[in-house]
C-alpha positions as CSV (number, residue, x, y, z in Angstrom):
1,X,39.4,62.3,130.2
2,X,38.3,59.9,132.9
3,X,36.0,57.6,131.2
4,X,34.4,54.7,132.9
5,X,34.9,51.3,131.2
6,X,31.8,49.2,130.8
7,X,31.7,46.3,133.2
8,X,31.2,42.8,132.0
9,X,29.5,41.6,135.2
10,X,25.8,42.2,135.1
11,X,23.8,43.8,137.9
12,X,21.1,41.7,139.5
13,X,18.4,43.1,137.2
14,X,20.4,43.1,134.0
15,X,21.1,40.3,131.5
16,X,24.7,39.4,130.8
17,X,26.0,41.0,127.6
18,X,27.9,38.9,125.1
19,X,29.5,41.8,123.1
20,X,30.4,45.3,123.9
21,X,28.0,47.9,125.2
22,X,25.8,49.2,122.4
23,X,26.7,46.4,120.0
24,X,23.9,44.9,117.9
25,X,23.1,41.3,118.9
26,X,23.2,40.2,115.3
27,X,26.8,41.4,114.9
28,X,27.7,39.5,118.1
29,X,26.1,36.4,116.7
30,X,27.8,36.6,113.3
31,X,31.2,37.9,114.2
32,X,32.0,37.0,117.8
33,X,34.2,34.1,116.7
34,X,36.5,36.6,115.1
35,X,37.5,38.1,118.4
36,X,40.1,35.5,119.3
37,X,43.7,35.6,118.2
38,X,43.5,31.9,117.2
39,X,40.7,32.6,114.7
40,X,42.9,35.3,113.1
41,X,45.9,33.1,112.9
42,X,43.9,30.2,111.4
43,X,42.4,32.6,108.9
44,X,45.8,33.9,107.8
45,X,47.3,30.4,107.6
46,X,44.4,29.2,105.4
47,X,44.7,32.3,103.2
48,X,48.5,31.8,102.8
49,X,48.0,28.1,102.0
50,X,45.3,28.9,99.5
51,X,47.6,31.4,97.7
52,X,50.5,28.9,97.6
53,X,48.2,26.2,96.3
54,X,46.8,28.5,93.6
55,X,50.3,29.6,92.5
56,X,51.4,25.9,92.5
57,X,48.4,25.0,90.3
58,X,49.3,27.7,87.9
59,X,52.9,26.3,87.7
60,X,51.6,22.8,87.0
61,X,48.8,23.6,84.5
62,X,50.3,26.6,82.7
63,X,51.4,25.8,79.2
64,X,53.2,29.1,78.6
65,X,57.0,29.2,78.7
66,X,58.6,31.8,81.0
67,X,60.0,34.3,78.5
68,X,59.7,37.5,80.6
69,X,59.0,38.4,84.2
70,X,55.3,39.0,83.5
71,X,54.8,35.3,82.6
72,X,56.3,34.0,85.9
73,X,53.5,32.3,87.8
74,X,52.2,34.5,90.7
75,X,53.9,37.7,89.3
76,X,50.7,39.8,89.3
77,X,49.7,38.7,92.8
78,X,53.1,39.5,94.2
79,X,53.4,42.8,92.2
80,X,50.0,43.9,93.4
81,X,50.8,43.1,97.1
82,X,54.1,45.0,96.9
83,X,52.5,48.0,95.2
84,X,49.7,48.1,97.7
85,X,52.1,47.8,100.6
86,X,54.2,50.7,99.3
87,X,51.0,52.8,98.8
88,X,49.8,52.1,102.4
89,X,53.2,52.5,104.0
90,X,53.9,55.8,102.2
91,X,50.9,57.2,104.1
92,X,52.9,57.0,107.4
93,X,55.6,59.6,106.6
94,X,53.1,61.7,104.6
95,X,50.8,61.8,107.7
96,X,53.8,62.8,109.9
97,X,54.5,65.6,107.4
98,X,50.9,66.9,107.1
99,X,49.5,66.2,110.6
100,X,48.5,69.2,112.8
101,X,48.7,69.4,116.6
102,X,45.7,67.9,118.5
103,X,44.6,71.3,119.8
104,X,44.9,73.0,116.3
105,X,41.2,73.9,116.1
106,X,40.8,74.7,119.9
107,X,43.3,77.6,120.0
108,X,41.9,81.0,119.2
109,X,43.8,83.2,116.9
110,X,41.6,86.3,117.1
111,X,41.2,86.5,113.3
112,X,37.5,85.6,113.1
113,X,36.5,88.1,115.8
114,X,36.9,89.0,119.4
115,X,38.0,86.2,121.7
116,X,35.6,85.5,124.5
């Protein structure tokens, strides 16, 4: 269980690595900007603002009167998000119910033959 963590300081004969050990240089070049928490927060803020703007545009340019809940602007987006969240979060108690112990396959029961 004692695993050595890769060091970020290079030895004298080694080039410094930008990404993790074994990571492809192209993936480091393309996706290294996503490692910071600030990039994640900016991305989520832009995504939320874009969603709000699109729902606002639907309110402004929609020529349908609101006669039922289905015609409320943004209904299908909100309904889809809630349904997906319920589906994902229902996996947590289901996993607790169906999960086996970590050493389930390592214990020998003697059914398949003689234990060694």
